[in-house]
N, C-alpha and C positions, 0 to 999 in steps of 0.2 A: 504493499500499499505506500509505502516512504517513496518508493519509485516511482506509481500513479502521481502519487501530489506532484513531486519534481516535473513530469510530464505536462502535465497541468498549469505550474508555472510559466512553464513556455511562451503560452498563448494571453498571459492576464492582460488585460487592456486592450484585443485586439476581439474578442467575439460577442460582444456586444448585438443583440439581446439576449445571447447564449451566455452559461459558464461553460467557465476555464476549466472541462475537465480531463483527467489524466486516466489513463487503464494501461493495463499488463496484463497478459494473455500467458500462467506459464503452463505446460505441459511436460511430465518426467525430469521438474528439479530445473527445467531449459526455460528462457523468455525465449515464444514462438512468435510474438507479437505487443507492440506498444503502438500510442496513440493518443493525440491530445487532441480539443478540440481546434480546428483550423481558422481562420481569419475572417471575419464574418461570421463563423457558427457553425458553419459545415465544411466538411464530411463532423461529424461527433466523433468524440476519443475511441468507443466504441466499434463502429462504422471502420475507422480506419485502422483500431489494430486485428479487427475479425478478416479485415482483407488482408493484412499482411502474413496472419497466421495462417489464412486459409482451412484445406482439412486437418492440420495442427492441432486447429481448436475443439474438433469432436473431443469429449471426454476432460480437455481440459477446465482448469478454474482463472476465473477472470476476476482480477483487482480493477477495482472502478469507482472513482471518487464521489461520483454521486449519483444515484435509484438512475436504471437507466430510462430511459424514456419511453412511453404508452402509446403517445396520441400518433395518431396521423398528419404529414404535416409535404403539402407542395413541396417543400424544399430538400424532404430525405424520409426514407423511411423510421421507423421506429426502433429506437436498439432494442427494444424489450423483446420484440419480432426477430430481429436477427439474431440472437444469441441463441432463442430458442429454436431455429432455421439449422443455426450452425451447431447443434448436439452438445453442447460445451458440458460441464458434471457439474460446476460448481460456479455460484458468483458472492463474491466479497463486495459489500458495497459499506463507501468510509457516509456516506448523508445519504436522510430521504429528501428525495428534491419538493420543496414545498409548492410547485405548481401545481393545482387541481388539475389537471389535467392528467399529470403523472402517480402524485403524492399517494406513493402505497399499492397502486396500480401497476406499475411497474415490477418491483419484488412480485407481488400476487401472480400475475403472470407468468413468472419464472416459477414460483416451485408450483403452480397449477400445471406447468410443462415437463414436471419432475426432475427440478436443477434445484440442489441443494442454494440456499440463500443465505447467508450470515452477513448482520449491519450492524453499524454503528462500530467498526472498526476504525483507531484514529480517526472520530469526528472532530476533536476539535479544530486538528493540523489542518483538514481539506478543510473548515468552514469558516479558517481563516483565509486559504487561497484564495476559498470562491467569494470573498467575505463582500466584494460588489456585487454579485450579482443578488444576495441574501440579504442585503441589505437593503434591493428597491422593492421589494416585497413588502416587508416590515415596516419600513421609515416614509414609502415614496418617494426614497430620491437616491443618488450615487452615495457610495461610499465617499468620504470627506479625507484627504491627508493636505495639512497644510505644513507645508517647510519651510525654517527659519535655518538662515546659514548668517552666526553670531559668531561674535569676540567672545570671551570670556567673560565681560562685563554685562553680556546683555546686546551690544550696538549692531546693528546693522550696515551702520555707512559711519564716516566723518560727516562732523557738522552740517560741512557745507554739501553735504550728498553723495560722494565720492564712495562709490560701496566695490570696483572692482579693481583687489579681488581679495576679495576675506580671508576664504581659505584655499587649498590647494589644488594641484591637478587631481592627482587622485579622487580628491571631496566632490569636484565641479565633475565629474567620469561618473559618480554612482550617481548625483544628480539628475543627470541625463539618462541613467539607466529605469530610474526612479520615471523620469516622464514616460519612457516608452512601457510601462508597465499601465496607462492611465490613459483615456478617452479623450482629456479635456483637460486644458492649463489655463487657469483665473490669474488674471494679475488685475492691480487696481486699475484707474483708468489715470492717477500721477505716475505709476512707474511703466504704464504704455506711453505717455507723452515725453518723460524725461528720457526714460532710456534704452526708447525703442528696440524694447527684447525679441528677438526671432520665435522666440517660445517652442523652438525644435528638438530634435536629438540628434544631437555632433556624435556618437559615437559610429566607429567604423564600420558597414552594413547592416546599419538600425535605424539610418535617415527615413524607410518608410513607415517606422514605426509614430514621427512625430505627431501628437495630440493637436485636437481642438484647440485655438486658440479663442480664448473668452476675456471680455475686460467688463469689470463691475465699476459702472456709476451713474452719478448722479442724471445725470445729464447724457446721456449716449448719442454724441454726433460725432462719427468716424475721422481721425484724425488722419494725417499721412506719416505720422511721428514714427512707425514702425517700419516702413517699407515695404511689409509683408503684404499676405493676404487681406484679408475684410477680415475682423474676427466679429465674434459672435456677441452682442453689447448684450448687458442686462443690467437694470437699475437695484436691485434687491437681493440679497444673498440668498432666500427662498425661491426664486428662480431657477436656481441650478436644477430645479425637478423635472423641467423642461426637457433637459439637455437630451443630446442620444447618445449619455455615458453612462456606464455603471461604477466608475473611479474619476474622481476629479480631487486634481492638486493645485492647493493654494501657492502662488513662488512668491505673493508680494503687493503693497510694501505694506509699511505696519499698522495703515488705518484700514485695511482690506483684510488682514488677518485677525483685526481686532473684532472687527466686521460680523466676519463668521462665529466669532466665541460668542460674541454675545448674543446672535444670534443660535446657539446651541446646535452648530450643526460640525461642528470638526468630531471627526471620529478616530484619527491617528495622527503623529506627532513626527514630523522627520526632524530633528536636531543637527544641525552639524553647528561644531565649533572648532574654533582657531585658536589655538594657544598665541593670544595678543591683546595686550589692553588698550581700549582706545579712550575711555576718559572722556565725558562731553559729547562723545555722538550722538547719533541718532539710535532710540530702543528700538529694539524689537516688535513692540507691541503698541498699539493706542490702549487708551481707555475702554476694557472689558465688561463693564457692569460690575465690576465686583464689590459687592457692601460690606459682607464680613468675612476677613480674614480665614475665620473656620472652614466658612462654606468651600473653599479654593483646594482640601485636602481632600486626599480620595475620586477626583476625580481621573486620574492617569493611573498607570501601572505600566512599568518601563518592562519591555519586551525584548529587545534586541540592544545591544551598545558594540560598537568595535572603533581601530585606528583604523584612519584613511588617510596613509603618507602622517608627516605632523596633525595631526586633525584629529576629529573624532564627530562619530555618528551615533547618535540615540534615538529610539524610536519609540517611543509611546503610543500606548493602544487603550482607548475610552474605557471607562469604569464608572460600573450607574453606583449610588447611595451607599450601596453596601459592598463595593470596591470590588464585583465582580467585574471580568470584563464582559462589553458591551458587541466583542465581536461575534456575531452568529452563531452557532453552537446545538 
């Protein structure tokens, strides 16, 4: 299942409106098929793995990160039907599919065909991998990551606005990889006009993963500041619900970051810290509406931390009032 989850990560940010599923087929202790949801959502991971396995799928064990779909679609066959037709012997599922067209129906169809089904295997890891897909039906909006690149004293720029470069090459490359895992990237109007950001992915071989550009502005009148294709303009954070995206990355500036935090629309924090002190620079955040320091505690849980050259990245996930992760599980 760990291998299936890793395969699903390959297509994170590229499969909307479908989930980024991974699938591995094993027979006699040997992997005979691997698959992951392809860009645009088709083919599905199971279909890809079955095509690779061919006749070797008969009697094999299938590991898939999401319940195989059970509904018919003009875009492709139901994966539950494909697994039955292939004659697999067992299917191991990480998560049930919340889509009512498949929810429990896919696994029931497999069992009715005499296929053994094991579920809830490494469910939390699979849920984190597909958190964007799972957030949409639960909250009616995409999963939102707020990225901040700061000095040790929490500044994102000098007092005059100079910000290139606070972090080093390794941290910037990691940030571009994160861009490639999101369907949309958002900045505020000030950042758009002053910094003229390209908001693309500039890693060799991943240029095609550049996300939709979105600008938050109280008065959305497109400017020529960025010299790139016109972005999508929104006037309030809540309007991200209408974006054709399951993952949105917020990249700046301080007022925009604060606006999303005030609106309680941030699920994940991506903090890059450079070992420098600025002093008197521009802070990473504006007013987020915090009236009581006590309410600030218990909102975030550290998920990952690692060095990136001389810098450090920390990833925090949203936690509810009882300190449990709000990533779908």
